[in-house]
C-alpha positions in Angstrom: 0.0 0.0 0.0 1.4 3.4 -1.0 0.2 6.4 1.1 0.8 10.1 0.5 0.9 12.8 3.1 0.5 16.4 1.8 1.0 19.2 4.4 3.1 22.4 4.5 3.8 21.8 8.2 6.9 19.5 8.1 6.7 18.7 11.8 3.1 17.4 11.3 4.1 15.4 8.3 6.7 13.6 10.4 4.2 13.0 13.2 1.7 11.7 10.7 4.3 9.5 9.0 5.5 8.0 12.3 1.9 7.2 13.4 1.2 5.5 10.1 4.4 3.5 10.2 3.9 2.3 13.8 0.3 1.3 13.0 1.4 -0.6 9.9 4.0 -2.5 11.9 1.5 -3.3 14.6 -1.0 -4.9 12.2 1.8 -6.3 9.9 1.0 -4.7 6.6 3.4 -3.3 4.0 3.2 0.5 3.7 5.3 2.9 1.7 4.9 6.6 2.5 5.5 9.5 0.2 5.7 13.0 1.7 4.7 16.2 -0.1 5.0 19.7 1.3 3.3 21.6 -1.5 0.3 20.9 -3.8 2.6 21.2 -6.8 4.8 18.3 -5.5 1.6 16.2 -5.0 0.1 17.0 -8.4 3.4 16.6 -10.3 4.1 13.2 -8.6 4.6 10.5 -11.3 6.0 7.5 -9.4 4.1 4.5 -7.9 0.4 5.3 -7.9 -0.9 6.5 -4.5 -3.6 4.3 -2.9 -4.5 7.2 -0.6 -3.4 10.6 0.4 -3.7 12.4 3.7 -4.4 16.0 2.6 -4.3 19.1 4.7 -7.1 21.5 3.9 -5.0 24.5 4.4 -1.8 24.3 2.3 -0.2 27.7 2.8 -2.2 30.1 0.6 -3.8 27.2 -1.3 -7.0 25.3 -0.5 -6.7 21.6 -0.1 -10.3 21.1 -1.2 -9.4 22.6 -4.7 -6.4 20.3 -4.8 -8.7 17.4 -4.0 -10.9 18.3 -7.0 -7.9 18.1 -9.3 -6.9 14.7 -7.8 -10.4 13.4 -8.3 -10.0 14.2 -11.9 -6.4 13.1 -12.7 -6.1 10.3 -10.1 -9.6 8.9 -9.5 -8.3 5.8 -7.8 -6.5 7.8 -5.1 -8.5 7.9 -1.9 -8.5 11.2 -0.1 -8.4 11.7 3.7 -8.8 15.3 4.7 -6.8 16.6 7.7 -7.4 19.9 9.5 -7.3 21.7 12.8 -10.7 23.2 12.2 -14.2 21.7 12.1 -15.8 24.4 10.1 -14.5 22.9 6.9 -16.6 19.7 7.4 -19.5 21.0 5.2 -17.2 22.2 2.4 -15.5 18.9 1.6 -18.7 17.2 0.3 -18.2 18.7 -3.1 -15.3 16.3 -3.6 -14.8 12.5 -3.5 -13.1 11.5 -0.2 -13.3 8.8 2.3 -12.6 10.5 5.6 -12.4 13.8 7.4 -10.2 13.9 10.5 -9.3 16.7 13.0 -5.5 16.5 13.6 -5.8 16.2 17.3 -7.8 13.0 16.8 -5.5 11.5 14.2 -4.0 8.9 16.5 -7.4 7.8 17.8 -8.9 7.5 14.3 -6.0 5.9 12.4 -7.3 2.4 12.8 -10.7 3.2 11.4 -9.1 5.1 8.5 -6.7 2.4 7.5 -9.5 -0.1 7.8 -11.6 1.9 5.3 -8.6 2.1 2.9 -7.9 -1.6 3.1 -11.5 -2.5 2.5 -11.7 -0.2 -0.5 -8.5 -1.8 -1.9 -9.9 -5.3 -1.5 -12.9 -4.3 -3.6 -14.5 -7.7 -2.8 -17.9 -9.0 -4.1 -20.8 -6.9 -3.0 -23.2 -9.8 -3.2 -22.7 -13.6 -3.3 -24.9 -15.4 -5.7 -25.4 -19.0 -4.5 -27.5 -22.0 -5.5 -29.2 -23.9 -2.7 -29.5 -27.7 -2.6 -33.2 -27.1 -3.7 -31.9 -25.3 -6.8 -33.0 -21.9 -5.5 -30.8 -18.9 -6.4 -30.0 -16.6 -3.4 -28.1 -13.4 -3.1 -26.3 -12.8 0.2 -24.4 -9.7 1.4 -21.1 -10.9 2.9 -21.4 -8.7 5.9 -24.7 -10.6 6.8 -22.8 -13.9 7.0 -22.0 -15.0 10.5 -20.0 -18.1 9.5 -19.6 -20.8 6.9 -19.6 -24.5 7.6 -18.2 -27.2 5.3 -20.7 -29.9 4.4 -20.3 -33.1 2.5 -21.9 -31.8 -0.7 -21.6 -28.1 -0.3 -21.6 -25.4 2.4 -23.9 -24.3 5.2 -24.1 -20.5 5.1 -25.4 -19.1 8.5 -26.5 -15.4 8.2 -28.2 -13.0 10.6 -31.5 -13.7 8.8 -31.5 -17.4 8.1 -29.2 -20.3 7.2 -28.8 -21.9 3.8 -27.4 -25.1 2.5 -25.8 -24.3 -0.9 -24.1 -26.4 -3.6 -21.0 -24.2 -3.8 -18.1 -25.7 -2.1 -16.3 -24.1 0.9 -13.2 -23.4 -1.2 -15.2 -21.7 -3.9 -16.9 -19.2 -1.5 -13.8 -18.2 0.6 -11.9 -16.3 -2.2 -15.0 -14.1 -2.7 -14.9 -12.9 1.0 -12.9 -10.1 2.6 -9.6 -11.3 4.0 -9.9 -8.6 6.7 -13.4 -9.7 8.0 -13.3 -13.4 7.5 -10.9 -16.0 8.9 -10.7 -19.8 8.5 -10.5 -21.1 12.1 -11.1 -24.8 11.4 -10.9 -27.1 8.5 -14.7 -26.9 8.4 -15.4 -23.3 9.5 -14.9 -19.7 8.4 -16.0 -17.0 10.8 -16.9 -13.3 10.2 -15.3 -11.1 12.8 -18.1 -8.6 12.5 -20.3 -11.0 14.4 -17.9 -12.2 17.0 -18.7 -11.2 20.6 -15.7 -13.0 22.3 -12.6 -15.0 21.4 -12.0 -17.9 23.8 -9.2 -20.5 23.8 -10.9 -22.9 21.3 -13.9 -21.1 20.0 -15.5 -17.8 18.9 -18.7 -16.8 20.6 -21.0 -14.9 18.3 -23.6 -12.1 19.0 -27.0 -13.7 19.1 -30.3 -12.2 20.2 -31.8 -15.6 20.9 -31.2 -17.5 24.1 -29.1 -20.1 22.4 -25.5 -19.1 22.2 -23.8 -19.6 18.9 -20.2 -20.7 18.8 -17.7 -21.5 16.1 -14.9 -24.0 16.9 -11.2 -23.2 16.5 -8.9 -26.1 15.7 -5.3 -26.4 16.8 -4.2 -26.3 13.2 -5.7 -22.8 12.6 -5.5 -21.3 16.1 -2.4 -19.2 15.6 -3.4 -17.7 12.3 -7.0 -17.0 13.2 -5.9 -15.3 16.5 -3.5 -13.1 14.5 -6.3 -12.3 12.1 -8.6 -11.4 14.9 -6.1 -9.1 16.6 -5.4 -7.4 13.3 -9.1 -6.9 12.7 -9.6 -5.6 16.3 -6.9 -3.0 15.9 -8.6 -1.8 12.7 -12.2 -1.9 13.8 -12.5 -1.5 17.6 
């Protein structure tokens, strides 16, 4: 992931860079950071495409919102995160494509949520899963609604917040269509969605459930280290 920081305050650029690098190391992701101190440096940049840029709204005499409009046009795949010391800009930024607005004094507190949003955008995973049930019915499922998957002999059991479905698609066919951030294989027969996990225990995940019966997903010894690492990474991004 290649991230840009554009701010005329060199001290803040260094603070921002250090925060990003520490967080990237903490969740174990590769991150390259490019620093720009003027809008011209940013707009003239021709190296590795930026996945996102943290853009100060006040760049000396220039307006970061106007710079963002130019970036939207010439680099539409670059995600923009506005930074400022002032809340009164919040209403002005909606004339541009951006994914976040952060007040600088809250930067460290918000960095997990911001990086989470960037990573999810980069994944660009399937919005809906189209699956065929064992009764030959076609269903469309939003991945975020899936609580967990269970491998079955002739297909997969898909447990959602609304219902459960027995589908013909094999376990290994569904997994690649899911977000690697939200979903983790924790057993040879189970994949869990962290969005629905209430608690991680030694050998199982406990899920949120409004019914009296507690739902659990087993963790096997083979997958315990990897799924725990996945959960800690997700927690750092989302909690």
